[in-house]
C-alpha positions, -999 to +999 in steps of 0.1 A: -529+319+623-533+282+628-521+252+607-504+223+608-500+213+644-521+241+654-496+268+666-501+303+669-477+337+671-483+365+690-462+398+685-450+421+711-429+451+700-407+463+728-377+486+740-364+518+722-354+499+692-388+485+681-379+452+685-400+422+676-408+400+704-428+368+700-445+345+718-453+308+701-481+292+712-497+251+713-530+264+707-543+225+718-519+222+748-515+261+759-470+253+756-451+283+746-416+295+737-409+330+740-386+339+709-363+369+714-379+384+741-367+422+744-385+434+769-365+468+784-387+473+816-410+464+843-442+473+821-429+455+790-424+422+810-456+428+824-473+429+794-457+398+779-463+378+815-501+389+815-506+374+782-492+341+793-510+342+827-547+352+809-542+329+783-531+301+807-501+288+790-473+273+800-437+286+789-406+260+785-377+277+766-363+308+753-351+308+716-326+336+703-319+346+671-288+363+682-271+381+708-281+416+702-289+435+731-324+447+725-335+409+713-323+397+751-335+427+775-361+402+788-342+369+784-324+371+826-362+377+837-379+352+820-353+322+822-354+330+862-391+330+864-405+301+843-372+281+850-366+279+809-339+268+792-325+299+770-311+281+731-283+307+714-253+299+689-225+296+706-208+316+681-226+352+697-216+343+732-189+373+723-219+394+713-237+387+745-207+392+768-204+427+752-237+437+751-236+458+782-209+483+769-234+483+734-263+493+751-250+516+772-226+529+744-260+542+727-279+554+756-298+529+774-296+503+804-273+476+806-289+442+799-286+415+825-268+388+806-255+364+832-280+336+820-262+304+809-272+292+771-277+260+753-262+255+720-278+258+686-264+244+656-275+241+616-298+222+612-309+206+646-346+206+653-362+222+684-393+193+692-407+223+712-449+211+716-439+175+709-454+176+676-435+188+645-409+212+650-387+241+638-356+237+621-323+254+632-313+272+601-277+288+604-279+325+588-247+342+600-237+377+584-256+401+611-242+382+639-214+355+638-242+332+656-272+342+638-298+319+634-332+314+619-362+293+630-381+272+604-413+249+605-421+236+568-449+223+590-468+253+596-452+277+574-436+300+595-400+314+597-385+335+624-359+354+610-346+380+634-322+404+621-310+385+591-344+393+561-367+420+571-400+432+550-380+452+521-345+445+537-317+425+554-300+429+585-270+453+590-241+435+587-216+466+596-215+459+635-188+440+652-188+406+640-208+412+611-203+397+575-220+406+545-209+375+523-219+349+547-251+372+552-265+374+519-253+336+508-275+325+540-304+346+529-301+336+491-292+297+490-310+291+521-339+313+529-349+324+494-351+282+487-380+280+515-418+277+497-429+314+488-458+310+514-438+305+540-445+335+564-419+358+573-415+366+613-387+390+614-368+411+646-380+447+634-407+459+610-441+440+597-442+404+590-437+395+551-435+362+534-406+343+511-425+355+481-428+385+490-394+388+498-384+368+469-397+389+445-400+426+459-369+431+484-346+456+466-313+437+484-325+405+468-328+416+432-325+399+412-341+371+420-377+364+404-373+329+403-406+310+398-419+284+424-417+256+403-382+261+414-384+255+452-365+227+470-372+217+507-345+222+533 
């Protein structure tokens, strides 16, 4: 998949929660960004780093849609190995702090959450690759600081655990808020152009049009495309 400033998305399915970790790549300059790297063990970490090395890529950042442990298992190692910053909403720092307890509570190893994060805020534009950019869309509800990353130019949305193909993120975990989540989805994500490709935190990719018209958690919302607006 290529468009706009010629970026591509490579997906990896990591850890026992089958979390989607993404590599956002600049096909011209060779830079890349890790989105929610959840690599759980050495084999998964090596799979990700081997792809970076074999394709001659240069990582320059880690973006986190939220702070749940299954999305951050690989962060500390990658941040250290590549000396790159980690971006996350400050509202999820309390989630990150509790991750070791949560992970151990379901029989998994405790993630290393010692890494520092740089704050993300609503409307911020991450100008990676020095061309175009990804806008931060605040979508609290699954967690207090959940965000999505949206590129209008490339028609890409990384939705984390806010929006899935045919479903939405659960809001019954610590810090969850269903009302905030559904408002964010309906008033922000569903108003994006229908042909935007959605890359969620679990499961297959989808599109805004597909979720707008078929997602059972968002019905009725069969709005015509002519009502779309730009964010």
